[in-house]
C-alpha positions as a Markdown table, in Angstrom:
| # | Residue | x | y | z |
|---|---|---|---|---|
| 1 | Unk | 62.7 | 21.6 | 20.6 |
| 2 | Unk | 60.8 | 18.0 | 20.2 |
| 3 | Unk | 62.7 | 15.3 | 21.6 |
| 4 | Unk | 63.9 | 12.4 | 18.5 |
| 5 | Unk | 61.3 | 9.8 | 18.4 |
| 6 | Unk | 63.2 | 6.9 | 17.0 |
| 7 | Unk | 59.5 | 5.3 | 16.6 |
| 8 | Unk | 58.4 | 7.8 | 15.0 |
| 9 | Unk | 59.8 | 6.7 | 11.7 |
| 10 | Unk | 59.6 | 3.0 | 12.3 |
| 11 | Unk | 55.9 | 3.1 | 12.6 |
| 12 | Unk | 55.6 | 5.5 | 9.9 |
| 13 | Unk | 57.7 | 2.5 | 7.7 |
| 14 | Unk | 55.1 | -0.1 | 9.3 |
| 15 | Unk | 52.1 | 2.3 | 8.4 |
| 16 | Unk | 53.4 | 2.7 | 4.5 |
| 17 | Unk | 54.4 | -1.0 | 4.2 |
| 18 | Unk | 51.2 | -2.0 | 5.1 |
| 19 | Unk | 49.4 | 0.7 | 3.0 |
| 20 | Unk | 51.4 | -0.9 | 0.3 |
| 21 | Unk | 50.4 | -4.3 | 0.9 |
| 22 | Unk | 46.6 | -3.7 | 1.0 |
| 23 | Unk | 47.0 | -1.2 | -2.5 |
| 24 | Unk | 48.7 | -4.4 | -3.9 |
| 25 | Unk | 46.5 | -6.5 | -2.7 |
| 26 | Unk | 43.2 | -4.1 | -4.4 |
| 27 | Unk | 45.0 | -3.2 | -7.6 |
| 28 | Unk | 46.1 | -7.8 | -7.9 |
| 29 | Unk | 41.9 | -8.4 | -7.7 |
| 30 | Unk | 40.9 | -5.6 | -9.8 |
| 31 | Unk | 43.2 | -7.0 | -12.7 |
| 32 | Unk | 42.8 | -10.0 | -12.4 |
| 33 | Unk | 39.1 | -9.6 | -11.8 |
| 34 | Unk | 38.8 | -7.1 | -15.2 |
| 35 | Unk | 41.6 | -8.2 | -17.4 |
| 36 | Unk | 41.2 | -11.1 | -19.2 |
| 37 | Unk | 43.4 | -10.6 | -22.7 |
| 38 | Unk | 46.7 | -12.9 | -23.1 |
| 39 | Unk | 49.1 | -9.6 | -20.9 |
| 40 | Unk | 46.7 | -10.2 | -17.9 |
| 41 | Unk | 49.7 | -12.4 | -16.0 |
| 42 | Unk | 52.6 | -10.1 | -17.4 |
| 43 | Unk | 50.4 | -7.2 | -15.5 |
| 44 | Unk | 49.7 | -9.0 | -12.9 |
| 45 | Unk | 54.3 | -10.1 | -12.5 |
| 46 | Unk | 54.6 | -6.6 | -13.1 |
| 47 | Unk | 52.3 | -5.0 | -10.4 |
| 48 | Unk | 54.8 | -7.9 | -8.0 |
| 49 | Unk | 57.8 | -6.5 | -9.2 |
| 50 | Unk | 57.0 | -3.2 | -8.4 |
| 51 | Unk | 55.5 | -4.2 | -5.0 |
| 52 | Unk | 59.2 | -5.7 | -4.2 |
| 53 | Unk | 60.8 | -2.8 | -5.5 |
| 54 | Unk | 59.4 | 0.4 | -3.3 |
| 55 | Unk | 59.7 | -2.0 | -0.5 |
| 56 | Unk | 63.3 | -2.2 | -1.0 |
| 57 | Unk | 63.6 | 1.2 | -1.6 |
| 58 | Unk | 61.2 | 2.5 | 1.1 |
| 59 | Unk | 63.4 | -0.1 | 3.8 |
| 60 | Unk | 66.6 | 1.7 | 3.2 |
| 61 | Unk | 64.5 | 5.3 | 3.3 |
| 62 | Unk | 63.4 | 3.9 | 6.4 |
| 63 | Unk | 67.4 | 3.1 | 7.8 |
| 64 | Unk | 68.5 | 6.4 | 7.0 |
| 65 | Unk | 65.5 | 8.4 | 8.9 |
| 66 | Unk | 65.5 | 5.7 | 12.2 |
| 67 | Unk | 69.5 | 6.3 | 11.7 |
| 68 | Unk | 69.8 | 9.8 | 11.8 |
| 69 | Unk | 66.6 | 10.4 | 14.6 |
| 70 | Unk | 68.4 | 7.9 | 16.7 |
| 71 | Unk | 71.7 | 10.3 | 16.8 |
| 72 | Unk | 69.9 | 13.0 | 17.2 |
| 73 | Unk | 67.7 | 11.4 | 20.0 |
| 74 | Unk | 71.2 | 10.4 | 21.7 |
| 75 | Unk | 74.0 | 12.5 | 20.2 |
| 76 | Unk | 76.7 | 12.2 | 22.9 |
| 77 | Unk | 78.5 | 9.4 | 21.4 |
| 78 | Unk | 78.1 | 11.2 | 17.9 |
| 79 | Unk | 79.2 | 13.8 | 18.6 |
| 80 | Unk | 82.4 | 12.9 | 20.6 |
| 81 | Unk | 83.3 | 11.4 | 17.4 |
| 82 | Unk | 82.9 | 14.1 | 15.6 |
| 83 | Unk | 84.4 | 16.8 | 17.4 |
| 84 | Unk | 87.3 | 14.9 | 17.9 |
| 85 | Unk | 87.5 | 14.2 | 14.4 |
| 86 | Unk | 87.4 | 17.9 | 13.7 |
| 87 | Unk | 90.0 | 18.8 | 16.4 |
| 88 | Unk | 92.5 | 16.4 | 14.9 |
| 89 | Unk | 91.3 | 18.0 | 11.4 |
| 90 | Unk | 92.4 | 21.7 | 12.4 |
| 91 | Unk | 96.1 | 20.0 | 14.0 |
| 92 | Unk | 96.8 | 18.1 | 11.1 |
| 93 | Unk | 96.5 | 20.8 | 9.3 |
| 94 | Unk | 98.2 | 23.1 | 11.0 |
| 95 | Unk | 95.5 | 26.2 | 11.1 |
| 96 | Unk | 94.8 | 27.0 | 14.4 |
| 97 | Unk | 95.5 | 30.5 | 14.3 |
| 98 | Unk | 93.2 | 31.1 | 12.0 |
| 99 | Unk | 90.9 | 29.0 | 13.6 |
| 100 | Unk | 91.3 | 31.3 | 16.5 |
| 101 | Unk | 92.2 | 34.4 | 14.7 |
| 102 | Unk | 88.3 | 34.1 | 12.7 |
| 103 | Unk | 86.3 | 32.7 | 15.2 |
| 104 | Unk | 88.1 | 33.3 | 18.9 |
| 105 | Unk | 87.8 | 29.8 | 20.3 |
| 106 | Unk | 88.1 | 26.7 | 19.2 |
| 107 | Unk | 85.2 | 25.3 | 17.1 |
| 108 | Unk | 82.8 | 23.6 | 19.1 |
| 109 | Unk | 79.6 | 21.1 | 17.5 |
| 110 | Unk | 76.5 | 21.8 | 19.2 |
| 111 | Unk | 75.8 | 19.0 | 22.0 |
| 112 | Unk | 72.0 | 18.7 | 20.8 |
| 113 | Unk | 72.1 | 18.8 | 17.1 |
| 114 | Unk | 69.0 | 19.6 | 14.9 |
| 115 | Unk | 68.3 | 16.3 | 12.1 |
| 116 | Unk | 69.5 | 18.3 | 9.6 |
| 117 | Unk | 73.1 | 19.2 | 11.5 |
| 118 | Unk | 73.7 | 15.4 | 12.0 |
| 119 | Unk | 72.2 | 14.5 | 8.2 |
| 120 | Unk | 75.0 | 17.3 | 7.0 |
| 121 | Unk | 77.6 | 15.6 | 9.2 |
| 122 | Unk | 77.3 | 12.1 | 8.0 |
| 123 | Unk | 76.8 | 12.5 | 4.5 |
| 124 | Unk | 78.6 | 16.2 | 3.3 |
| 125 | Unk | 77.3 | 15.7 | -0.2 |
| 126 | Unk | 73.2 | 15.5 | 0.7 |
| 127 | Unk | 72.4 | 12.1 | -0.5 |
| 128 | Unk | 70.3 | 9.3 | 1.9 |
| 129 | Unk | 72.7 | 7.1 | 4.3 |
| 130 | Unk | 72.9 | 3.9 | 2.7 |
| 131 | Unk | 74.6 | 0.7 | 4.1 |
| 132 | Unk | 76.1 | -2.1 | 1.8 |
| 133 | Unk | 75.4 | -4.7 | 3.6 |
| 134 | Unk | 74.0 | -5.4 | 7.4 |
| 135 | Unk | 77.3 | -6.0 | 8.1 |
| 136 | Unk | 77.9 | -2.6 | 7.1 |
| 137 | Unk | 74.4 | -1.0 | 8.9 |
| 138 | Unk | 76.0 | -2.5 | 12.2 |
| 139 | Unk | 79.5 | -1.2 | 11.7 |
| 140 | Unk | 78.1 | 2.2 | 11.4 |
| 141 | Unk | 75.6 | 1.7 | 13.9 |
| 142 | Unk | 78.2 | 1.2 | 16.4 |
| 143 | Unk | 80.3 | 3.9 | 15.7 |
| 144 | Unk | 77.3 | 6.4 | 15.5 |
| 145 | Unk | 74.5 | 5.3 | 18.1 |
| 146 | Unk | 74.4 | 5.1 | 21.9 |
| 147 | Unk | 74.2 | 1.7 | 23.1 |
| 148 | Unk | 70.0 | 1.8 | 23.7 |
| 149 | Unk | 69.8 | 1.9 | 19.8 |
| 150 | Unk | 73.2 | 0.4 | 18.1 |
| 151 | Unk | 72.1 | -3.2 | 20.1 |
| 152 | Unk | 69.2 | -2.9 | 18.2 |
| 153 | Unk | 70.9 | -3.2 | 15.1 |
| 154 | Unk | 73.2 | -5.7 | 16.1 |
| 155 | Unk | 70.4 | -7.9 | 17.3 |
| 156 | Unk | 69.2 | -8.5 | 14.5 |
| 157 | Unk | 72.5 | -8.5 | 12.3 |
| 158 | Unk | 73.3 | -11.3 | 14.6 |
| 159 | Unk | 70.3 | -13.0 | 13.8 |
| 160 | Unk | 70.8 | -15.3 | 10.8 |
| 161 | Unk | 67.0 | -15.5 | 10.4 |
| 162 | Unk | 66.7 | -11.9 | 10.7 |
| 163 | Unk | 69.3 | -10.4 | 8.4 |
| 164 | Unk | 69.5 | -12.6 | 5.9 |
| 165 | Unk | 66.4 | -11.9 | 4.8 |
| 166 | Unk | 67.4 | -8.6 | 4.4 |
| 167 | Unk | 70.6 | -8.7 | 2.3 |
| 168 | Unk | 67.5 | -11.1 | 0.2 |
| 169 | Unk | 65.6 | -7.7 | 0.1 |
| 170 | Unk | 68.5 | -6.0 | -1.4 |
| 171 | Unk | 69.7 | -8.3 | -3.8 |
| 172 | Unk | 65.7 | -8.5 | -5.4 |
| 173 | Unk | 65.9 | -5.1 | -5.6 |
| 174 | Unk | 68.7 | -5.0 | -7.1 |
| 175 | Unk | 68.2 | -7.2 | -9.9 |
| 176 | Unk | 65.1 | -5.1 | -10.9 |
| 177 | Unk | 66.9 | -2.0 | -10.6 |
| 178 | Unk | 69.9 | -3.6 | -12.7 |
| 179 | Unk | 69.3 | -6.4 | -14.5 |
| 180 | Unk | 72.3 | -7.9 | -14.8 |
| 181 | Unk | 74.0 | -11.0 | -14.3 |
| 182 | Unk | 75.7 | -10.4 | -11.7 |
| 183 | Unk | 72.7 | -9.5 | -9.9 |
| 184 | Unk | 70.0 | -12.5 | -10.8 |
| 185 | Unk | 73.3 | -14.0 | -9.4 |
| 186 | Unk | 73.7 | -12.8 | -6.5 |
| 187 | Unk | 70.0 | -13.3 | -5.5 |
| 188 | Unk | 70.3 | -16.6 | -6.8 |
| 189 | Unk | 72.8 | -17.1 | -4.3 |
| 190 | Unk | 70.5 | -15.3 | -1.4 |
| 191 | Unk | 67.2 | -18.0 | -2.3 |
| 192 | Unk | 68.9 | -20.6 | -1.7 |
| 193 | Unk | 69.0 | -22.8 | 1.7 |
| 194 | Unk | 71.4 | -21.8 | 3.2 |
| 195 | Unk | 74.5 | -24.3 | 3.4 |
| 196 | Unk | 76.1 | -24.9 | 7.1 |
| 197 | Unk | 79.1 | -22.9 | 7.9 |
| 198 | Unk | 78.6 | -20.1 | 4.5 |
| 199 | Unk | 77.0 | -16.8 | 5.1 |
| 200 | Unk | 74.9 | -16.6 | 2.2 |
| 201 | Unk | 71.5 | -18.3 | 1.8 |
| 202 | Unk | 68.3 | -17.5 | 3.6 |
| 203 | Unk | 68.2 | -19.8 | 7.2 |
| 204 | Unk | 65.4 | -20.7 | 9.5 |
| 205 | Unk | 62.2 | -22.2 | 9.1 |
| 206 | Unk | 60.4 | -18.9 | 8.9 |
| 207 | Unk | 61.7 | -17.8 | 5.4 |
| 208 | Unk | 61.3 | -21.7 | 3.8 |
| 209 | Unk | 57.9 | -19.9 | 1.8 |
| 210 | Unk | 61.2 | -17.3 | 0.4 |
| 211 | Unk | 63.4 | -20.5 | -0.5 |
| 212 | Unk | 64.1 | -21.8 | -4.0 |
| 213 | Unk | 66.8 | -24.2 | -4.1 |
| 214 | Unk | 65.4 | -26.4 | -6.9 |
| 215 | Unk | 65.3 | -24.3 | -10.0 |
| 216 | Unk | 67.9 | -20.9 | -10.5 |
| 217 | Unk | 65.7 | -17.8 | -11.2 |
| 218 | Unk | 65.8 | -16.3 | -14.5 |
| 219 | Unk | 63.1 | -13.5 | -14.0 |
| 220 | Unk | 62.8 | -12.0 | -10.9 |
| 221 | Unk | 59.1 | -11.5 | -11.2 |
| 222 | Unk | 58.2 | -14.6 | -11.6 |
| 223 | Unk | 60.1 | -15.6 | -8.2 |
| 224 | Unk | 58.3 | -12.7 | -6.5 |
| 225 | Unk | 54.9 | -13.4 | -7.6 |
| 226 | Unk | 54.9 | -17.0 | -7.0 |
| 227 | Unk | 53.3 | -18.9 | -4.3 |
| 228 | Unk | 55.3 | -20.9 | -2.0 |
| 229 | Unk | 54.1 | -25.0 | -1.9 |
| 230 | Unk | 51.1 | -24.6 | 0.3 |
| 231 | Unk | 50.5 | -21.1 | 1.2 |
| 232 | Unk | 47.9 | -18.6 | 0.2 |
| 233 | Unk | 50.3 | -15.9 | -0.1 |
| 234 | Unk | 52.5 | -15.0 | -2.9 |
| 235 | Unk | 56.4 | -14.6 | -2.3 |
| 236 | Unk | 56.2 | -10.9 | -2.6 |
| 237 | Unk | 53.5 | -10.7 | 0.4 |
| 238 | Unk | 55.9 | -13.3 | 2.3 |
| 239 | Unk | 59.1 | -10.8 | 2.1 |
| 240 | Unk | 56.9 | -7.6 | 3.2 |
| 241 | Unk | 55.3 | -9.2 | 6.5 |
| 242 | Unk | 59.0 | -10.8 | 6.6 |
| 243 | Unk | 60.4 | -6.8 | 7.2 |
| 244 | Unk | 57.5 | -5.8 | 8.9 |
| 245 | Unk | 58.8 | -8.1 | 11.8 |
| 246 | Unk | 61.9 | -7.2 | 11.3 |
| 247 | Unk | 61.5 | -3.6 | 11.2 |
| 248 | Unk | 59.3 | -3.6 | 14.6 |
| 249 | Unk | 62.6 | -4.8 | 16.3 |
| 250 | Unk | 64.1 | -1.6 | 16.6 |
| 251 | Unk | 61.0 | -0.6 | 18.3 |
| 252 | Unk | 62.5 | 1.3 | 22.0 |
C-alpha cells in the first residue's frame, strides 16, 4: 500500500488555485478587451464572484482531503480513539456475547486503514468533512491527527492574520451562496479592522488590502472585484494569494 502523503492534496490545491488565478485573469482580460456593451462591468463583477465562490469551495474540499490523508499517514491516535469508542458502544449496548458469537472475538479496527475507511469512520453519511470555524478545525485536528499534523493546523488557527483570512473566505462564500441579510452582515463584520480585544475582523498589515471600514458592503461582487487603494490587484486576487500562502503552512 503506498504511503499516504498530505503534501499531495496540498500540491494539488495550490496548483488548482494558481490555475484558477490564470484562467480568471485570461477571461477577465478577454471580456475587458472585446465586450463593450453596458453589461461589461456586470460581467466582470460576475467573473470575480465566480472565482471567489470556487476558491471558497475548493478550500473546504482541500481541508477534507488533507484531513483524511493526514489521518491515514499516521493513524495510531485516530484508531485508538475509534477503537475505544467502538468497545465502549458494545459494552454499553450489552451485546458482547453477540459480537463473540458472530465474529469469534472482539471487533478490531485495522491498524492501517485505507482513506475510504477513514472517511467512513469520520462521516458515515458520506459527505465531505467540513469545519464550521477555524476553532472547530483545530479541535478536530487535535482529536484525529498525529501531533505532526495537528500542530500545523494549530499554528494557522493561532495566528490571527491567517485565521481571519479563512474566516473571511467562508463569509464571502456564504454571502455569495445565500445572499441573506445575515450572511452579508457577517461579511461586513469580517472585513472591518479588528478592534483590540475582539476575535472578529481582519488583523495584520498583510491583510490591509482586504479590509473595508469606510462603507458597508451591499454587493459582495463589488467588494471582491474592487482594487484596494494603491494596489494593482483586485481583492479576489489578493484573497487567493493569501489562501495559497496559508495552505503552504500545512506542508510537512
